[in-house]
DRENDO-977358 format. One record per residue (C-alpha): residue number from 1; residue in three letters; x, y, z. Coordinates in Angstrom, 1 decimal, padded with zeros to 4 digits, always signed. Layout:
N
NUM_ALA_X_Y_Z
...
end
This chain:
63
1_MET_-073.6_-108.1_+085.0
2_SER_-071.1_-109.0_+082.2
3_THR_-068.3_-107.0_+083.7
4_PRO_-067.1_-109.7_+086.1
5_SER_-067.0_-112.4_+083.4
6_ILE_-065.1_-110.0_+081.1
7_ARG_-062.5_-109.4_+083.8
8_THR_-062.3_-113.1_+084.5
9_ALA_-061.7_-113.9_+080.9
10_SER_-059.2_-111.1_+080.6
11_ALA_-057.3_-112.4_+083.6
12_ARG_-057.3_-115.9_+082.2
13_ASN_-056.0_-114.6_+078.8
14_ALA_-053.3_-112.7_+080.6
15_ALA_-052.3_-115.7_+082.7
16_ALA_-052.2_-117.9_+079.6
17_THR_-050.1_-115.4_+077.7
18_SER_-047.7_-115.1_+080.6
19_ALA_-047.4_-118.9_+080.8
20_ARG_-046.7_-119.2_+077.1
21_THR_-044.1_-116.4_+077.4
22_ALA_-042.4_-118.2_+080.3
23_VAL_-042.3_-121.5_+078.4
24_ALA_-040.9_-119.9_+075.4
25_ALA_-038.2_-118.1_+077.4
26_PHE_-037.3_-121.3_+079.1
27_ALA_-037.1_-123.2_+075.8
28_ALA_-034.9_-120.4_+074.4
29_MET_-032.6_-120.5_+077.4
30_LEU_-032.4_-124.3_+077.2
31_LEU_-031.6_-124.2_+073.5
32_GLY_-029.0_-121.5_+073.9
33_SER_-027.3_-123.3_+076.8
34_PHE_-027.2_-126.5_+074.7
35_LEU_-025.6_-124.6_+071.7
36_LEU_-023.2_-122.8_+073.9
37_TYR_-021.9_-126.0_+075.7
38_GLY_-022.1_-128.0_+072.4
39_VAL_-019.8_-125.5_+070.7
40_GLY_-017.6_-125.2_+073.8
41_PHE_-016.9_-128.9_+074.0
42_ALA_-016.6_-129.5_+070.2
43_GLN_-013.3_-129.8_+068.5
44_PRO_-012.3_-126.9_+066.2
45_GLN_-012.4_-129.1_+063.1
46_GLN_-016.0_-130.2_+063.9
47_ILE_-017.1_-126.6_+064.3
48_HIS_-015.5_-125.6_+061.0
49_ASP_-017.1_-128.6_+059.2
50_ALA_-020.5_-127.7_+060.7
51_ALA_-020.2_-124.1_+059.6
52_HIS_-018.9_-125.1_+056.2
53_ASP_-021.8_-127.5_+055.7
54_ALA_-024.3_-124.9_+056.8
55_ARG_-022.9_-122.4_+054.3
56_HIS_-023.3_-124.9_+051.5
57_SER_-026.8_-125.7_+052.5
58_PHE_-027.8_-122.1_+052.1
59_ALA_-026.0_-121.9_+048.7
60_PHE_-023.4_-119.5_+050.2
61_PRO_-020.1_-119.6_+048.3
62_CYS_-017.3_-120.3_+050.8
63_HIS_-014.4_-121.4_+048.5
end
């Protein structure tokens, strides 16, 4: 008697996991596209300054 409810719960968990994976993949693609186009249209000096500031924020010596 409990077998159908276990299968139903398992199917719901699989569907929820699949939906979360799809949302995460879409968010990653959206972020990646934003970064790619943002860097593509930025001026070289702006990219250098952003990388330079990032290095300093992680206490990485760069000069």
